[in-house]
LOMIBA-188992 format. One record per residue: residue number from 1; chain; x, y, z of N, C-alpha, C, O in turn. Coordinates in steps of 0.2 Angstrom, whole numbers. Last residue first. Layout:
REM residues N
[NUM 'A' [X Y Z] [X Y Z] [X Y Z] [X Y Z]]
...
This chain:
REM residues 267
[267 'A' [91 59 6] [96 64 7] [94 70 2] [97 75 2]]
[266 'A' [82 49 3] [82 52 10] [87 58 11] [86 62 15]]
[265 'A' [85 47 -10] [78 49 -8] [78 52 -1] [74 57 0]]
[264 'A' [98 44 -10] [96 50 -13] [89 52 -11] [88 58 -10]]
[263 'A' [96 32 -4] [100 37 -1] [99 44 -4] [98 48 0]]
[262 'A' [88 25 -13] [85 27 -7] [90 32 -3] [87 36 1]]
[261 'A' [97 24 -24] [90 27 -25] [87 29 -18] [84 34 -18]]
[260 'A' [109 19 -20] [109 26 -22] [102 28 -22] [101 34 -21]]
[259 'A' [109 8 -5] [108 9 -13] [107 16 -14] [104 20 -10]]
[258 'A' [112 8 8] [118 7 4] [116 8 -4] [120 10 -8]]
[257 'A' [102 10 17] [109 11 20] [114 10 15] [120 12 16]]
[256 'A' [90 7 11] [91 14 13] [98 15 15] [101 21 14]]
[255 'A' [86 -6 7] [90 -2 3] [93 4 5] [98 7 3]]
[254 'A' [77 -11 17] [82 -15 14] [87 -12 10] [93 -14 10]]
[253 'A' [69 0 21] [73 -4 26] [78 -8 23] [84 -9 26]]
[252 'A' [64 4 8] [69 9 12] [73 5 17] [79 6 18]]
[251 'A' [56 -7 6] [61 -5 1] [66 -1 5] [72 -2 4]]
[250 'A' [47 -7 16] [52 -13 16] [58 -11 11] [63 -13 13]]
[249 'A' [40 5 13] [44 5 19] [49 -1 19] [55 0 21]]
[248 'A' [34 1 1] [39 6 1] [43 6 7] [50 8 7]]
[247 'A' [26 -9 6] [31 -11 2] [36 -5 1] [42 -7 0]]
[246 'A' [18 -1 14] [21 -6 17] [27 -8 13] [33 -9 15]]
[245 'A' [12 8 5] [16 11 10] [20 5 13] [26 7 15]]
[244 'A' [4 -2 -3] [10 2 -6] [14 5 -1] [20 5 -2]]
[243 'A' [-5 -6 7] [0 -11 4] [6 -7 1] [11 -9 2]]
[242 'A' [-12 6 9] [-8 3 15] [-3 -2 12] [3 -2 14]]
[241 'A' [-18 8 -3] [-13 13 -1] [-9 10 5] [-3 11 5]]
[240 'A' [-27 -3 -3] [-21 -2 -8] [-16 3 -6] [-10 1 -7]]
[239 'A' [-35 1 8] [-31 -5 8] [-25 -5 3] [-19 -7 5]]
[238 'A' [-41 12 3] [-36 13 9] [-32 7 10] [-26 7 12]]
[237 'A' [-48 6 -7] [-43 11 -9] [-38 12 -3] [-32 12 -4]]
[236 'A' [-57 -2 1] [-52 -5 -5] [-47 0 -6] [-41 -2 -7]]
[235 'A' [-64 8 8] [-60 3 11] [-55 -1 7] [-49 -2 8]]
[234 'A' [-70 15 -2] [-65 18 2] [-61 13 6] [-55 14 6]]
[233 'A' [-79 5 -6] [-74 7 -11] [-69 11 -7] [-63 10 -9]]
[232 'A' [-87 4 5] [-83 -2 3] [-78 0 -2] [-72 -2 -1]]
[231 'A' [-93 17 4] [-89 15 10] [-85 9 9] [-79 9 11]]
[230 'A' [-100 16 -8] [-94 21 -7] [-90 19 -1] [-84 20 -2]]
[229 'A' [-110 7 -4] [-105 5 -9] [-99 10 -9] [-93 7 -10]]
[228 'A' [-116 15 6] [-113 8 8] [-108 6 3] [-102 4 4]]
[227 'A' [-122 25 -2] [-117 26 3] [-113 20 6] [-107 21 7]]
[226 'A' [-131 17 -10] [-125 20 -13] [-120 22 -8] [-114 21 -9]]
[225 'A' [-140 5 -11] [-137 8 -5] [-131 11 -7] [-125 8 -5]]
[224 'A' [-148 -2 -20] [-147 6 -21] [-144 9 -15] [-146 15 -13]]
[223 'A' [-147 -15 -20] [-151 -12 -15] [-151 -4 -16] [-155 -1 -12]]
[222 'A' [-137 -18 -29] [-144 -21 -30] [-149 -17 -26] [-155 -16 -28]]
[221 'A' [-126 -11 -23] [-129 -9 -30] [-136 -11 -31] [-140 -8 -33]]
[220 'A' [-124 -19 -12] [-126 -12 -11] [-129 -9 -18] [-134 -5 -17]]
[219 'A' [-120 -31 -18] [-126 -31 -14] [-129 -23 -13] [-135 -22 -14]]
[218 'A' [-108 -26 -24] [-113 -29 -28] [-120 -29 -24] [-125 -26 -27]]
[217 'A' [-101 -23 -12] [-102 -18 -17] [-108 -20 -22] [-112 -16 -23]]
[216 'A' [-100 -35 -5] [-104 -29 -2] [-105 -24 -7] [-111 -21 -7]]
[215 'A' [-93 -42 -14] [-100 -44 -13] [-104 -38 -10] [-109 -37 -12]]
[214 'A' [-81 -35 -13] [-84 -35 -19] [-91 -37 -19] [-96 -34 -22]]
[213 'A' [-76 -38 0] [-79 -32 -1] [-83 -31 -8] [-87 -27 -9]]
[212 'A' [-82 -55 2] [-77 -50 3] [-81 -43 1] [-87 -43 1]]
[211 'A' [-90 -68 12] [-90 -63 7] [-85 -58 8] [-84 -55 14]]
[210 'A' [-91 -79 20] [-85 -78 16] [-85 -73 11] [-81 -73 7]]
[209 'A' [-104 -78 26] [-98 -77 30] [-91 -76 26] [-87 -72 29]]
[208 'A' [-112 -73 11] [-112 -76 18] [-106 -74 21] [-103 -68 20]]
[207 'A' [-106 -76 -6] [-109 -72 -1] [-108 -76 6] [-104 -80 7]]
[206 'A' [-97 -75 -21] [-98 -78 -15] [-101 -74 -10] [-100 -68 -10]]
[205 'A' [-94 -72 -34] [-101 -70 -32] [-102 -73 -25] [-108 -75 -24]]
[204 'A' [-84 -74 -43] [-86 -79 -39] [-93 -78 -36] [-97 -83 -36]]
[203 'A' [-82 -61 -49] [-84 -66 -53] [-87 -72 -49] [-92 -75 -51]]
[202 'A' [-79 -53 -38] [-85 -51 -42] [-87 -57 -46] [-93 -59 -47]]
[201 'A' [-68 -60 -33] [-74 -60 -29] [-80 -58 -33] [-85 -61 -32]]
[200 'A' [-59 -56 -44] [-61 -63 -43] [-67 -64 -38] [-71 -68 -39]]
[199 'A' [-59 -42 -42] [-62 -45 -48] [-64 -52 -47] [-69 -54 -49]]
[198 'A' [-52 -43 -29] [-59 -40 -30] [-62 -42 -36] [-68 -44 -36]]
[197 'A' [-40 -49 -32] [-44 -52 -27] [-51 -49 -28] [-56 -53 -28]]
[196 'A' [-34 -40 -42] [-36 -47 -44] [-41 -50 -39] [-46 -54 -41]]
[195 'A' [-32 -29 -34] [-37 -28 -39] [-39 -35 -41] [-45 -37 -42]]
[194 'A' [-23 -35 -25] [-29 -32 -22] [-34 -32 -28] [-40 -34 -27]]
[193 'A' [-13 -37 -34] [-16 -43 -30] [-22 -41 -27] [-27 -45 -27]]
[192 'A' [-9 -24 -38] [-13 -29 -43] [-16 -35 -40] [-21 -37 -42]]
[191 'A' [-3 -20 -27] [-9 -17 -29] [-13 -21 -34] [-19 -21 -33]]
[190 'A' [8 -28 -27] [4 -28 -21] [-3 -25 -23] [-8 -28 -21]]
[189 'A' [15 -26 -39] [11 -32 -38] [7 -32 -32] [1 -35 -33]]
[188 'A' [21 -13 -37] [16 -14 -42] [12 -20 -40] [5 -20 -41]]
[187 'A' [30 -16 -26] [25 -11 -25] [19 -11 -31] [14 -10 -29]]
[186 'A' [37 -27 -32] [32 -28 -26] [27 -23 -25] [22 -24 -24]]
[185 'A' [45 -20 -41] [40 -25 -44] [35 -27 -38] [29 -27 -39]]
[184 'A' [53 -13 -33] [49 -10 -37] [43 -14 -40] [37 -12 -40]]
[183 'A' [60 -24 -27] [55 -20 -23] [50 -16 -27] [45 -15 -25]]
[182 'A' [67 -28 -39] [62 -33 -35] [57 -29 -31] [51 -30 -31]]
[181 'A' [75 -17 -41] [70 -19 -46] [65 -23 -43] [59 -23 -44]]
[180 'A' [83 -17 -30] [79 -11 -31] [73 -13 -36] [68 -11 -35]]
[179 'A' [89 -31 -31] [84 -29 -25] [80 -23 -27] [74 -23 -26]]
[178 'A' [98 -35 -40] [91 -35 -42] [87 -32 -37] [81 -31 -38]]
[177 'A' [111 -34 -34] [109 -29 -39] [102 -29 -41] [100 -24 -44]]
[176 'A' [109 -45 -25] [110 -38 -23] [109 -33 -28] [106 -28 -26]]
[175 'A' [108 -56 -35] [103 -54 -31] [103 -47 -28] [99 -43 -28]]
[174 'A' [121 -55 -42] [114 -54 -46] [109 -52 -41] [105 -47 -42]]
[173 'A' [131 -57 -32] [131 -52 -37] [124 -50 -40] [122 -45 -39]]
[172 'A' [129 -68 -23] [133 -62 -21] [133 -56 -26] [135 -51 -24]]
[171 'A' [120 -77 -29] [119 -75 -22] [123 -69 -21] [120 -64 -17]]
[170 'A' [125 -79 -43] [118 -77 -41] [117 -74 -34] [114 -69 -33]]
[169 'A' [138 -82 -41] [136 -76 -45] [129 -74 -43] [128 -68 -42]]
[168 'A' [136 -94 -34] [140 -89 -31] [138 -82 -34] [137 -77 -31]]
[167 'A' [129 -102 -44] [126 -100 -37] [129 -94 -34] [126 -90 -31]]
[166 'A' [139 -103 -54] [133 -99 -55] [129 -97 -49] [126 -92 -48]]
[165 'A' [155 -99 -46] [150 -104 -49] [144 -100 -50] [143 -94 -48]]
[164 'A' [170 -91 -51] [164 -91 -46] [159 -95 -50] [158 -95 -56]]
[163 'A' [183 -88 -56] [180 -95 -56] [174 -96 -51] [173 -101 -49]]
[162 'A' [187 -75 -56] [189 -79 -50] [185 -86 -50] [185 -89 -45]]
[161 'A' [181 -72 -68] [189 -73 -68] [191 -76 -62] [196 -80 -62]]
[160 'A' [168 -71 -64] [170 -76 -69] [178 -77 -69] [180 -83 -69]]
[159 'A' [170 -59 -57] [167 -65 -54] [169 -71 -58] [171 -76 -55]]
[158 'A' [174 -50 -67] [178 -52 -61] [176 -58 -58] [180 -62 -56]]
[157 'A' [163 -50 -75] [169 -52 -78] [174 -54 -72] [177 -59 -72]]
[156 'A' [154 -44 -66] [152 -50 -68] [159 -54 -71] [160 -60 -70]]
[155 'A' [160 -31 -65] [159 -36 -59] [158 -43 -61] [161 -48 -58]]
[154 'A' [158 -27 -78] [165 -28 -75] [165 -32 -69] [169 -36 -68]]
[153 'A' [144 -26 -79] [148 -31 -83] [155 -32 -80] [158 -38 -81]]
[152 'A' [133 -26 -66] [139 -22 -69] [143 -27 -73] [145 -32 -70]]
[151 'A' [117 -32 -70] [123 -32 -66] [129 -28 -70] [129 -28 -76]]
[150 'A' [103 -35 -74] [106 -28 -74] [112 -28 -69] [112 -24 -64]]
[149 'A' [97 -47 -73] [101 -46 -79] [105 -40 -78] [111 -39 -82]]
[148 'A' [90 -45 -61] [95 -50 -61] [100 -50 -67] [106 -52 -67]]
[147 'A' [81 -35 -65] [86 -34 -60] [92 -39 -60] [98 -37 -60]]
[146 'A' [74 -42 -75] [77 -37 -77] [83 -35 -72] [89 -34 -74]]
[145 'A' [68 -52 -66] [72 -54 -71] [77 -48 -74] [83 -49 -75]]
[144 'A' [61 -43 -58] [66 -47 -55] [71 -49 -60] [77 -49 -59]]
[143 'A' [51 -37 -67] [56 -33 -63] [62 -37 -60] [68 -35 -61]]
[142 'A' [45 -49 -72] [48 -44 -76] [53 -40 -73] [59 -40 -75]]
[141 'A' [40 -56 -60] [44 -59 -65] [48 -54 -69] [54 -55 -70]]
[140 'A' [32 -46 -54] [38 -49 -50] [42 -52 -55] [49 -51 -55]]
[139 'A' [23 -43 -64] [27 -37 -62] [33 -40 -58] [39 -38 -59]]
[138 'A' [16 -56 -65] [20 -53 -71] [25 -48 -68] [31 -48 -70]]
[137 'A' [7 -58 -54] [13 -62 -55] [18 -59 -60] [24 -58 -59]]
[136 'A' [-5 -53 -51] [0 -50 -48] [7 -53 -50] [12 -51 -48]]
[135 'A' [-14 -61 -58] [-14 -54 -60] [-8 -51 -57] [-5 -47 -61]]
[134 'A' [-12 -73 -52] [-11 -73 -59] [-10 -65 -61] [-6 -64 -65]]
[133 'A' [-17 -71 -39] [-10 -72 -40] [-8 -71 -47] [-2 -69 -49]]
[132 'A' [-31 -70 -41] [-27 -64 -39] [-20 -65 -40] [-16 -60 -42]]
[131 'A' [-33 -83 -45] [-34 -78 -50] [-31 -72 -48] [-28 -68 -52]]
[130 'A' [-29 -90 -33] [-26 -91 -39] [-27 -86 -44] [-22 -83 -48]]
[129 'A' [-39 -85 -24] [-32 -83 -23] [-28 -85 -29] [-23 -81 -31]]
[128 'A' [-50 -90 -30] [-49 -83 -30] [-42 -81 -28] [-40 -76 -31]]
[127 'A' [-48 -103 -27] [-49 -101 -34] [-48 -93 -35] [-44 -91 -39]]
[126 'A' [-48 -104 -13] [-42 -106 -17] [-42 -103 -24] [-37 -101 -27]]
[125 'A' [-62 -100 -11] [-56 -96 -9] [-50 -98 -12] [-46 -93 -14]]
[124 'A' [-69 -111 -17] [-69 -104 -20] [-64 -100 -17] [-61 -95 -21]]
[123 'A' [-63 -126 -22] [-63 -122 -16] [-64 -115 -19] [-59 -112 -22]]
[122 'A' [-62 -132 -35] [-68 -132 -32] [-69 -128 -26] [-74 -125 -24]]
[121 'A' [-56 -126 -50] [-54 -127 -43] [-61 -127 -39] [-64 -122 -39]]
[120 'A' [-63 -125 -62] [-58 -131 -61] [-56 -132 -54] [-55 -137 -52]]
[119 'A' [-72 -114 -60] [-74 -121 -62] [-69 -126 -60] [-71 -132 -57]]
[118 'A' [-62 -104 -57] [-67 -106 -52] [-71 -113 -54] [-73 -116 -49]]
[117 'A' [-55 -104 -69] [-52 -106 -63] [-57 -108 -58] [-56 -113 -54]]
[116 'A' [-66 -100 -78] [-63 -106 -79] [-59 -109 -73] [-60 -114 -71]]
[115 'A' [-68 -87 -73] [-73 -92 -73] [-71 -99 -74] [-73 -104 -70]]
[114 'A' [-55 -80 -75] [-58 -82 -68] [-63 -87 -68] [-63 -92 -64]]
[113 'A' [-52 -77 -88] [-49 -83 -85] [-53 -85 -79] [-53 -91 -77]]
[112 'A' [-59 -65 -90] [-60 -70 -95] [-57 -77 -92] [-60 -82 -94]]
[111 'A' [-55 -57 -80] [-62 -58 -80] [-64 -64 -85] [-69 -67 -85]]
[110 'A' [-42 -55 -83] [-43 -60 -78] [-50 -61 -78] [-52 -67 -76]]
[109 'A' [-36 -54 -100] [-40 -51 -95] [-42 -56 -89] [-44 -62 -91]]
[108 'A' [-19 -56 -104] [-26 -59 -104] [-30 -56 -98] [-28 -57 -92]]
[107 'A' [-7 -49 -102] [-12 -46 -106] [-19 -50 -107] [-23 -47 -110]]
[106 'A' [-1 -57 -92] [-2 -50 -91] [-7 -47 -95] [-11 -43 -93]]
[105 'A' [1 -70 -98] [-3 -69 -92] [-5 -62 -90] [-10 -61 -88]]
[104 'A' [9 -67 -109] [2 -69 -110] [-2 -68 -104] [-8 -66 -104]]
[103 'A' [21 -65 -102] [17 -59 -105] [10 -60 -106] [6 -56 -106]]
[102 'A' [24 -78 -100] [23 -74 -94] [19 -67 -96] [15 -65 -93]]
[101 'A' [25 -82 -113] [20 -85 -109] [18 -81 -103] [13 -80 -100]]
[100 'A' [37 -76 -116] [31 -74 -119] [25 -76 -116] [20 -73 -116]]
[99 'A' [47 -83 -108] [45 -76 -106] [38 -74 -110] [34 -71 -107]]
[98 'A' [51 -95 -113] [45 -95 -109] [43 -88 -107] [37 -87 -105]]
[97 'A' [61 -94 -123] [56 -99 -124] [50 -98 -120] [44 -98 -122]]
[96 'A' [70 -85 -117] [67 -83 -123] [61 -88 -125] [56 -86 -128]]
[95 'A' [73 -91 -105] [70 -85 -105] [66 -84 -111] [60 -81 -111]]
[94 'A' [80 -103 -110] [74 -104 -106] [70 -97 -106] [64 -97 -107]]
[93 'A' [91 -96 -117] [86 -100 -121] [80 -101 -117] [74 -101 -120]]
[92 'A' [98 -90 -107] [94 -85 -111] [89 -89 -115] [84 -87 -117]]
[91 'A' [98 -96 -90] [99 -97 -97] [94 -93 -102] [88 -92 -101]]
[90 'A' [96 -91 -78] [102 -96 -79] [103 -97 -86] [108 -100 -88]]
[89 'A' [86 -82 -78] [93 -79 -78] [98 -84 -79] [104 -82 -80]]
[88 'A' [75 -90 -77] [76 -87 -83] [83 -84 -83] [86 -84 -89]]
[87 'A' [76 -95 -63] [76 -100 -69] [78 -96 -75] [82 -98 -79]]
[86 'A' [74 -83 -56] [80 -87 -55] [81 -92 -61] [87 -93 -63]]
[85 'A' [60 -81 -61] [66 -76 -63] [73 -80 -62] [77 -79 -66]]
[84 'A' [54 -91 -54] [54 -91 -62] [59 -86 -64] [63 -88 -69]]
[83 'A' [56 -87 -41] [58 -94 -44] [59 -94 -51] [64 -96 -54]]
[82 'A' [49 -75 -41] [56 -75 -40] [59 -82 -42] [64 -81 -45]]
[81 'A' [35 -79 -44] [39 -75 -49] [46 -75 -48] [50 -75 -52]]
[80 'A' [32 -87 -33] [33 -90 -40] [37 -86 -44] [40 -88 -48]]
[79 'A' [33 -78 -23] [37 -84 -22] [38 -87 -29] [44 -88 -32]]
[78 'A' [24 -68 -27] [31 -66 -26] [35 -72 -26] [40 -72 -29]]
[77 'A' [12 -75 -28] [15 -72 -34] [22 -70 -33] [26 -71 -38]]
[76 'A' [10 -79 -15] [11 -84 -20] [14 -81 -26] [18 -84 -29]]
[75 'A' [9 -66 -9] [14 -71 -7] [15 -76 -12] [21 -78 -14]]
[74 'A' [-3 -62 -15] [3 -58 -16] [9 -63 -14] [14 -62 -18]]
[73 'A' [-12 -71 -11] [-11 -71 -18] [-4 -67 -19] [0 -69 -23]]
[72 'A' [-12 -68 3] [-10 -75 1] [-8 -75 -7] [-4 -78 -9]]
[71 'A' [-17 -55 2] [-10 -56 5] [-8 -63 3] [-2 -64 1]]
[70 'A' [-30 -56 -4] [-25 -52 -7] [-18 -54 -4] [-13 -55 -8]]
[69 'A' [-36 -64 6] [-35 -67 -1] [-30 -63 -5] [-26 -66 -8]]
[68 'A' [-36 -55 17] [-33 -62 17] [-32 -65 10] [-26 -68 9]]
[67 'A' [-43 -44 12] [-36 -44 13] [-33 -50 14] [-27 -51 12]]
[66 'A' [-56 -50 10] [-52 -48 5] [-45 -47 6] [-41 -48 2]]
[65 'A' [-59 -53 24] [-59 -58 19] [-55 -56 13] [-51 -60 10]]
[64 'A' [-58 -41 30] [-53 -46 32] [-53 -51 27] [-47 -54 25]]
[63 'A' [-69 -35 24] [-62 -32 23] [-57 -37 24] [-52 -38 21]]
[62 'A' [-79 -42 29] [-78 -42 22] [-71 -40 20] [-68 -43 16]]
[61 'A' [-79 -37 42] [-78 -44 41] [-76 -45 34] [-72 -49 32]]
[60 'A' [-81 -23 40] [-75 -25 43] [-74 -33 42] [-68 -34 40]]
[59 'A' [-95 -23 35] [-89 -21 31] [-82 -23 33] [-78 -25 29]]
[58 'A' [-102 -28 46] [-102 -32 40] [-96 -30 36] [-93 -34 33]]
[57 'A' [-98 -19 56] [-97 -26 58] [-97 -30 51] [-93 -35 50]]
[56 'A' [-100 -5 50] [-93 -8 51] [-93 -16 52] [-89 -19 50]]
[55 'A' [-111 2 47] [-110 -4 44] [-104 -8 45] [-102 -13 42]]
[54 'A' [-108 14 55] [-114 10 56] [-113 3 53] [-116 -2 56]]
[53 'A' [-96 18 48] [-96 17 55] [-102 13 57] [-101 8 61]]
[52 'A' [-100 20 35] [-94 16 37] [-94 14 44] [-93 8 46]]
[51 'A' [-110 30 37] [-111 23 34] [-106 18 36] [-107 12 38]]
[50 'A' [-101 40 40] [-106 38 45] [-109 31 43] [-110 26 47]]
[49 'A' [-94 41 28] [-91 40 34] [-96 37 40] [-94 33 43]]
[48 'A' [-104 45 20] [-101 39 18] [-97 37 25] [-97 31 26]]
[47 'A' [-109 57 25] [-113 51 25] [-110 45 24] [-111 40 27]]
[46 'A' [-97 65 23] [-99 63 30] [-104 58 30] [-104 54 35]]
[45 'A' [-96 65 8] [-91 61 12] [-93 60 20] [-92 55 22]]
[44 'A' [-113 61 2] [-108 66 4] [-102 62 8] [-104 56 10]]
[43 'A' [-117 51 -13] [-117 52 -6] [-112 57 -4] [-107 58 -7]]
[42 'A' [-126 53 -27] [-119 54 -25] [-119 56 -17] [-122 61 -15]]
[41 'A' [-138 45 -27] [-134 47 -33] [-127 48 -31] [-123 45 -34]]
[40 'A' [-144 43 -15] [-143 37 -20] [-140 39 -26] [-138 34 -30]]
[39 'A' [-144 55 -9] [-139 50 -7] [-138 44 -12] [-133 41 -13]]
[38 'A' [-146 69 -21] [-149 64 -16] [-143 59 -15] [-139 58 -19]]
[37 'A' [-139 85 -19] [-139 79 -23] [-141 74 -18] [-139 73 -12]]
[36 'A' [-139 99 -17] [-144 95 -14] [-145 89 -18] [-150 86 -20]]
[35 'A' [-129 108 -21] [-133 106 -26] [-139 101 -24] [-143 99 -28]]
[34 'A' [-123 110 -8] [-126 116 -12] [-131 113 -17] [-136 117 -18]]
[33 'A' [-119 97 -4] [-124 101 0] [-127 106 -4] [-133 107 -4]]
[32 'A' [-111 93 -15] [-116 89 -13] [-122 93 -9] [-128 92 -10]]
[31 'A' [-101 103 -14] [-105 102 -20] [-111 98 -18] [-117 100 -21]]
[30 'A' [-96 101 -1] [-99 107 -3] [-103 107 -9] [-109 109 -9]]
[29 'A' [-90 88 -2] [-95 90 3] [-99 96 1] [-105 96 1]]
[28 'A' [-80 91 -12] [-85 86 -13] [-91 87 -8] [-97 87 -11]]
[27 'A' [-72 100 -5] [-76 102 -12] [-82 97 -13] [-87 100 -15]]
[26 'A' [-68 92 5] [-72 98 6] [-75 101 0] [-81 103 1]]
[25 'A' [-61 83 -2] [-67 81 2] [-71 87 3] [-77 86 3]]
[24 'A' [-50 91 -8] [-55 87 -12] [-61 85 -8] [-67 86 -11]]
[23 'A' [-44 96 4] [-47 100 -1] [-52 97 -5] [-58 99 -7]]
[22 'A' [-40 84 9] [-44 88 13] [-48 93 9] [-54 94 9]]
[21 'A' [-31 80 -1] [-36 75 1] [-42 79 5] [-48 79 3]]
[20 'A' [-21 90 0] [-25 89 -6] [-31 85 -5] [-37 87 -7]]
[19 'A' [-17 88 14] [-20 94 12] [-24 93 5] [-30 96 5]]
[18 'A' [-11 75 12] [-17 76 16] [-21 82 15] [-27 82 15]]
[17 'A' [0 78 3] [-6 74 1] [-12 74 5] [-18 74 3]]
[16 'A' [7 86 13] [4 89 6] [-1 84 3] [-6 87 1]]
[15 'A' [11 78 24] [6 84 24] [3 86 18] [-3 87 17]]
[14 'A' [20 69 19] [14 66 22] [8 72 22] [3 71 21]]
[13 'A' [30 76 14] [27 71 10] [21 68 13] [17 65 9]]
[12 'A' [33 84 25] [30 87 19] [27 82 15] [21 83 12]]
[11 'A' [39 75 33] [33 78 35] [29 81 30] [23 81 29]]
[10 'A' [51 73 26] [46 67 27] [39 70 29] [34 67 27]]
[9 'A' [57 85 27] [55 83 21] [50 77 21] [45 77 17]]
[8 'A' [59 86 41] [54 90 38] [52 88 31] [46 89 29]]
[7 'A' [68 75 42] [62 75 45] [57 79 42] [51 78 42]]
[6 'A' [79 81 35] [76 75 33] [69 74 36] [64 72 32]]
[5 'A' [81 92 43] [79 93 37] [76 87 34] [71 88 30]]
[4 'A' [86 85 55] [80 89 55] [77 91 48] [71 91 48]]
[3 'A' [98 78 49] [92 75 52] [86 79 52] [80 76 51]]
[2 'A' [103 86 34] [103 85 41] [97 81 43] [92 80 39]]
[1 'A' [110 80 19] [104 84 22] [104 82 29] [106 76 31]]
């Protein structure tokens, strides 16, 4: 595909979702206006945006708190998940013994674990980071372990024939082969870190200067300030989309020049 055609394809990938979003918002605005729905029931998109602008000092500060917790939890989950995957790939016995406990983290509802973590960890911010990291951990472990295992058997035999050490096999064969799986896990984990951060904020119920968007949602619900609630939900959604976009960009930057998935995507 030529450069011009590639740019056209990228423009379509941006334009088509924007057109769908514009149509959805237009239909939403039209229904609210025509049915004369009260703001405390369903606010219109225009009212939601006006509320976002007028309430930005409080909502913007809460957004920074939620983003900080999300990013710290995401980094902790990524580092921990990669190290665990490196350990798993060194021995099938270790993976067989401990992988079910990684699955246990995934299937255990965070709302059941978060109160205990908040009790055990005295610092509310640290407790919320731990809760969000637990939610985001499993995709990194699962995808990275799968990638480290999914090496070409012929290449693995060649490395062993050349008497390569475990470290050499890991650095020169397994890690390059695992990168597509790893970045796929990051795209999932980044969104889960945000979900975990919001859920942890709900459970912690912290207010004041350290309040995140979840507190703004709860406070808006208590006050029946539904436009403000929708504005906070919009910020959470936009944050999740931004995280996914950044992870996709990192994947293209790392794999675009050599891996088939990104070459086919661009071509």
